[in-house]
C-alpha positions as CSV (number, residue, x, y, z in Angstrom):
1,M,-8.1,-2.9,30.1
2,E,-9.5,0.5,29.2
3,K,-6.0,1.7,28.3
4,K,-5.5,-1.2,25.9
5,E,-8.9,-0.4,24.2
6,R,-7.7,3.2,23.6
7,K,-4.5,2.0,22.0
8,T,-6.6,-0.2,19.7
9,E,-8.7,2.7,18.7
10,K,-5.6,4.7,17.9
11,V,-4.2,2.0,15.6
12,A,-7.6,1.8,13.8
13,K,-7.7,5.6,13.3
14,E,-4.2,5.9,12.0
15,S,-4.4,3.0,9.6
16,T,-6.5,2.5,6.5
17,I,-6.6,-1.1,7.4
18,L,-8.2,-2.1,10.8
19,I,-5.9,-4.2,12.9
20,T,-6.0,-5.0,16.7
21,L,-2.9,-4.6,18.8
22,E,-2.9,-8.4,19.3
23,K,-2.9,-9.0,15.6
24,L,-0.2,-6.4,15.0
25,E,2.0,-8.0,17.6
26,E,1.5,-11.4,16.2
27,E,2.4,-10.2,12.7
28,I,5.6,-8.6,14.1
29,R,6.4,-11.8,16.0
30,R,6.0,-13.9,12.8
31,R,8.2,-11.4,10.8
32,A,10.9,-11.4,13.5
33,R,11.0,-15.2,13.3
34,E,11.3,-15.0,9.5
35,I,14.3,-12.6,9.9
36,F,15.8,-14.9,12.5
37,L,15.5,-17.9,10.2
38,A,16.8,-16.0,7.2
39,R,20.1,-15.3,9.0
40,G,20.6,-19.0,9.8
41,D,19.1,-19.4,13.3
42,A,22.1,-17.5,14.8
43,S,21.4,-16.4,18.3
44,G,22.2,-13.0,19.8
45,D,20.2,-10.6,17.6
46,A,16.6,-11.1,18.9
47,L,16.1,-7.5,19.7
48,A,17.5,-6.3,16.4
49,D,15.2,-8.9,14.6
50,W,12.2,-7.6,16.6
51,L,12.9,-3.9,15.9
52,R,13.4,-4.6,12.2
53,A,10.2,-6.5,12.0
54,E,8.3,-3.9,14.0
55,K,9.6,-1.2,11.6
56,E,8.5,-3.1,8.5
57,I,5.1,-4.0,9.8
58,K,4.3,-0.5,11.1
59,K,5.4,0.8,7.7
60,K,3.1,-1.7,6.0
61,Y,0.1,-0.3,8.0
62,E,1.3,3.3,7.8
63,L,1.8,3.6,11.6
64,S,4.4,5.7,13.2
């Protein structure tokens, strides 16, 4: 649990907007689903969808 709290602090320090890891993951999950739906519910690219969503959301919050 302590390790998770440290990661949350890191996110908060690197971003001008405060966001918890849980909220960050949920936003990535929602964006990955949007990407999935946009390509017609075609299976097989879940990892690519997640990585694209993660990249977009991290850029939004200026995280590396």
